[in-house]
C-alpha positions in Angstrom: -85.6 -78.5 -66.7 -87.7 -78.6 -69.9 -86.7 -75.5 -71.9 -89.3 -76.3 -74.6 -92.1 -75.4 -72.3 -91.9 -71.9 -70.9 -94.6 -72.4 -68.3 -92.8 -75.4 -66.9 -89.4 -73.8 -67.0 -90.7 -70.7 -65.2 -92.3 -72.8 -62.5 -89.1 -74.8 -62.0 -87.0 -71.6 -61.9 -89.3 -70.0 -59.3 -89.2 -73.1 -57.1 -85.4 -73.3 -57.3 -84.9 -69.6 -56.7 -87.3 -69.6 -53.7 -85.4 -72.6 -52.3 -82.0 -70.9 -52.6 -83.4 -67.6 -51.3 -84.6 -69.3 -48.2 -81.2 -71.0 -47.7 -79.4 -67.7 -48.1 -81.5 -65.3 -46.1 -83.2 -67.5 -43.5 -80.8 -70.3 -42.9 -77.6 -68.4 -43.7 -76.4 -71.6 -45.5 -76.3 -71.0 -49.2 -75.7 -74.0 -51.5 -74.8 -72.1 -54.7 -72.7 -69.0 -55.5 -74.3 -65.6 -56.0 -73.4 -65.7 -59.7 -75.3 -69.0 -60.1 -78.3 -67.5 -58.3 -78.1 -64.4 -60.6 -78.0 -66.6 -63.7 -81.1 -68.4 -62.6 -82.8 -65.1 -61.8 -81.8 -63.6 -65.1 -83.1 -66.6 -67.0 -86.5 -66.2 -65.2 -86.6 -62.5 -65.9 -85.9 -63.1 -69.6 -88.6 -65.7 -69.8 -91.1 -63.5 -68.0 -90.2 -60.6 -70.4 -90.9 -62.9 -73.3 -94.1 -64.3 -71.8 -95.6 -61.4 -69.7 -98.8 -63.4 -69.4 -96.9 -65.8 -67.2 -95.7 -63.2 -64.6 -97.3 -63.6 -61.2 -97.2 -61.3 -58.2 -95.3 -64.0 -56.1 -92.6 -64.5 -58.7 -89.0 -63.8 -57.4 -88.7 -61.1 -60.0 -91.6 -59.2 -58.5 -90.2 -59.2 -54.9 -88.3 -56.3 -53.5 -86.1 -57.2 -50.6 -87.1 -59.2 -47.6 -89.5 -58.4 -44.8 -88.2 -55.4 -42.8 -86.8 -56.0 -39.3 -88.9 -54.7 -36.5 -85.7 -54.0 -34.5 -85.1 -50.7 -36.4 -87.1 -47.5 -36.6 -88.6 -46.6 -39.9 -86.8 -43.7 -41.7 -87.5 -41.7 -44.8 -84.5 -41.0 -47.0 -84.2 -37.6 -48.6 -82.8 -39.0 -51.8 -84.0 -42.4 -53.0 -81.6 -45.0 -54.2 -82.3 -45.0 -57.9 -80.6 -48.2 -59.1 -79.6 -51.5 -57.6 -78.6 -53.1 -60.9 -75.8 -55.6 -60.5 -72.6 -55.2 -62.4 -71.2 -58.3 -64.1 -67.9 -57.2 -65.6 -64.9 -55.1 -64.7 -65.9 -52.6 -67.4 -69.3 -52.1 -65.7 -67.5 -51.7 -62.4 -65.1 -49.2 -63.9 -68.0 -47.2 -65.4 -69.7 -47.2 -62.0 -66.6 -46.0 -60.3 -66.2 -43.2 -62.9 -69.8 -42.0 -62.3 -69.2 -41.9 -58.6 -66.0 -40.0 -58.9 -67.7 -37.4 -61.2 -70.6 -37.0 -58.7 -68.1 -36.6 -55.9 -65.8 -34.4 -57.9 -62.7 -36.2 -56.8 -59.5 -37.4 -58.6 -58.3 -39.6 -55.7 -57.2 -43.1 -56.6 
């Protein structure tokens, strides 16, 4: 992958991410670990943030989830989920747990 050409690197990352997304969600046969996928995704997101003129609607960074299943009824949630950020360290996990405990007002271990 040519890191000196942002346009080429973005195109290569999108192709690779789409390939791995298909293997994971459609074929249920991933070839790389989630952390590797996340690293590719994060690199693409960083490049697109640096070069917003290269962001396209079909970029993996612009997608939200997969197509909804028709087997389930549509429901409206009273409270929307506000954050789906991934945590990448034990300190982030501990901070998340602490926020949950405060919201639930519990001291249970």
